[in-house]
C-alpha positions, 0 to 999 in steps of 0.5 A: 681587712678587719677594720675593728680587730684592734678595737675588739682587743682593746675593749675585751671585757668591757660590757656595753649597754643596749639602745632601747625605746618604750615600744620594745625596740632594742639595739645591742651596742658592740665593740664595732659600734664603739670603733665606728662611732669614735671614727665618725665623731672624729670626722663629723664633730672633730671629736669635741667632747660634750654636746658637739659629739653627743648630738651627733652620736644621739642623732645616729642612734635615734636615726636607727630607731626612726628607720627601724622598719625601713629598707632603703638604697643609698644614692650613688653607692648601690647599697641596700640597708635592711632591718634589723639595723646595727649601729655600725651600718647606720654610721657607715651609711650616713657619716661621710668621713667614714662612708665607703662610697666617699672614701674614693671620691674627692681630692687627694687630701679628702681621700687621705683624711677619710681613709685615716678616719676609717682605719683609726685605731684606739691608740691613735684615737686617744692620742688625737682626740683625748677623752673621746673613747671614754665619752663614747663608752659612757654614752654606750653604758647609759651615762649620757641622756638623750633628752637634750637631743630628743628627735634629732635624727639628721645633721649636716654642716651648718650652712648646708642643706637649708633649702632641702631640709627646711629650717634646722631644729638645733645647732651643736658644734658647727652642725645643724640638726633636723627632726624627721621620720616622725621624730618631731612627735616623740616624747622627751627621751624616747630613745635611751641606752640602758646600762649593761644588763639593764635590759634583757636581750634575746636576739642572737648576735653573730659576726657579719662582714661587708661583702665586696662586689667580688664576693670577698668579705670585710669584717666590720662587726656583729649584726643580728642573725635575722638580717644580712648586709651587702655593701661594696666596701672600699679598701683603704 
């Protein structure tokens, strides 16, 4: 199943920017990233426009930067993430409402809810969360600064995780946010998104799929040619 085909069609001709930092890190943003970010925000911040969703979005972009050199396994899922990472991968790994591992766990209502988020198309997104697609596009075209959220790279529903993460650094829209992986020392606005054509990108982007344990492939969007991904994606 292609999880982003309708989004790619919907966003045809729309130019997106590039996430970047002063040390030369670049992460081109794609239609796949728009799709999964909208779905993640619908689940993680109820699609509330402004800081509640902006903070989650920037936390995920900054998480990709903070862990740009890392290879790690996701507990419980048996998946390995290797650099260079795409934003789509980070979102699928981190955000429980769309995470493949959690889509088959929980009570029936939770499973239905997660499956709805993971398959939500642009029309349903706009109907249910008015303005969310436009907000994500604005961020992905350099229209929303990271400065108010500098260094925030992890988040959790308020009231959870205090014992394991320590005191939270910020709170937006019912989520607590933390600085970690060295992000507490970043200068303000270290990671930003350049408008389309604002940064020269030489990396070749090619389509990639998430591999099922059976060897079948589920298309989720583009990724740098330099790396590969193998995740046991859960069918809806």
